[in-house]
N, C-alpha and C positions, 0 to 999 in steps of 0.2 A: 504551452505545456513544456516543462523542462524534460531533458533527455531521459533520466531514470523513470519518470512517470510515463513517458511515452513508451519506453521499453517494456514496462510492466503491462501497460495496456495492450501493447502488441502481443506480448506473450500470452496474456489472458485470452485475447481473440483467437490466437493460433490454437491454444488448448481447446477452446470451445469448438472451433472448426474441426479439429481432430476427433473430438468426442462425438460430434454430430455425424462425421464420416463413419465412425465405428458403429454408431447406432444404425445408420443407413445400410452399411455393409452386412450387418448381422440380421437385417429385417426378415430374410427368408430362411434363417437358420432355426430349426425346430429344437425344442427342448425346454424344459422348465427352468433349468439353471441359466440358460442363455436369456430367456425371456425375463427372468427376475433380475439378472445383471443389467439388461437394457433398461428396465424400469428404474433401477437404482441409479444408473448413470444419467438418465434423463432427469431424475429428481435432483441429483447432485449438481448437474449442469445448470438447472434453473435456480437452485439455491445459491450457487457460486456467482452467477450473473447478478442476482439480486444483491448479494453481499458486496460485490465489487462496485456496483452502482451506488449503493448506500454509502460505502466508505469513501468513494470518490466525491460524492456530493457533500459529505461532512467535511472532508479535507478542504474542498473549495470554499465552503461557508466559513470555516475556521480561518483560512487565509484572508478572506475578505474582511472579517472582523478584525484580525490582526492589522491589516493594512489601514483600516479606518482608525483604529486606536493610535497607531504610530503617526498618522497624519494629524490627528487631533492633539497629540501630546509628543511632539518630536524631541524636545529637550529631555523629557523624562525617559523616553525610549533610548536616547543616546546614553544617559546616565546608567540605566539598567544594563545596557550592553557593556559599558566600561566596567561596571561593578562585577558583572558575571565573568568578564574576561580577567579581571584582576584576581578574583577568587580562584578561578581555574588555574591561572598562572602560579599563584601562591601554592595551591594544592599540588600541582605537578612538580614545582621546584622542591618542595619538601619531600615528596615521594621519590624524586630522583636522587636527592641528597641521602636518603636512607638506604637506597640500593647501591650506593657507591658510584653513581655515574649518571 
């Protein structure tokens, strides 16, 4: 796992732990508003974890497909990379020329 992905995963885990700690800490607090807030936080936590896992799984699947395609067609992948780089370079040089620097 690369560094930014690891950092995001760590931050998500830390946020989930903090939310669970808040739910536990307010377990004995009475009041309709607190109870409703705890329910919403629990639901948001469950939905967030599900969304995170689904997004992670889709990203991993996409990376595996991309890797397979590049291995099946290495020369085409190189040409696409060169083409995209050339287009970006051309576009950036024109943009830089119009802005005077």
